[in-house]
N, C-alpha and C positions, 0 to 999 in steps of 0.2 A: 536544523535543516542538516541532511545527510545527503550523500549520493554512493550509490551502489552499482558496482560492475559485475558482471558475470559471464564469462566465456565461454564462447561455444563449448557445452558438454558439461559445464560447470553446476554443481549441486550444492543446495545447502541444506543438511540435514534439520529434521522436524524439530522446534524448538518453540519456547514462548518467550518473548522478550521482557526486561524488567524493568521497573520504575523502583525509583527511590521515595515515592511518597503515595499518598493515597489521591490522587490528584482525579483519577478516571481519565488517565493520557490516552490517546489513539494518536495514531499517524493516519497524516494525509500522504495519500501513496499515491505519485504520478510514473507511470509508464511512459518515459522518455521516449526511449528505446528500447521496442518491444516487438521484434518479429515472430511471425509464426513459427508455433514451435517450443516457445517459453509456457511454462507453468507456474501458477502460484496454486500451491493446495491448502486447505484449510480442515484441519480435522472436524469430522464430523459433518462437512459443507461438500467435500470432492474440489476439483480444480475449478477456481473463480475464471469466469471467462472475460481475461483481460484484455484489449487490444492497447497498439500502439498510441499513446497522447489519452488515454483513458486516466480519471482522478476518483480515487476510490478511497472512502473513510475507513480505516481499517484497524478492527480489534485485535492487534496484535499482543498484547498484554495479557491477554486471558485464554485466548483458542490459540494451540499449538499449528505452527504452518511451515511449511516449506517450501523450495524453489529450484526449477529444473531450466536450465538454458538447452532444449534440443533444435536451436536454430543455428544456422552459421554466421552469427553476428553477435556482436558483446552485446548486452542487454545493459540497458542503463536506468535506473530507477531514482527518483528523488522521494526524500518520504520528509514531514513535516511535526516533529510532534508538537502537540497542542492540547493545552489545560480546556479540554471541553466543555467542561463546568464554567468558564468566563463567560460571562454576559458579551462581552467585546468580540470573544471568536465563535461564539455562539451565533450573535448580530451578521459576521461579516460570510460565514457559511450558509446561513439562512438568505442574506441578498444575493449572494452569488447563483443560490439554486434557482432564488425569484427569477432572477435575470438570462440565465440561461436555459431554464426550463419549463417556465409559465408564463411564454409569449402569446 
């Protein structure tokens, strides 16, 4: 798990994250503090419409991406790396989705 702060006007250049194995890792991305004016761009997709408290599954290991904080507040993101091929992690994600979106 990591936390990332980006001050107003901060920018992270386009990049891909790297893994030391072939476990199909991806990140669960939580926009803990995300005021209007923040951007998360993905090559080939453009800006992802993220709002504060949104949770996304990000393929940050194969898709180049960048971020920009155009707000007046520090951006805070929490990300959790996970082996999504793990049956245990897969079940947790599926159960969460069922609980929150399939009522």
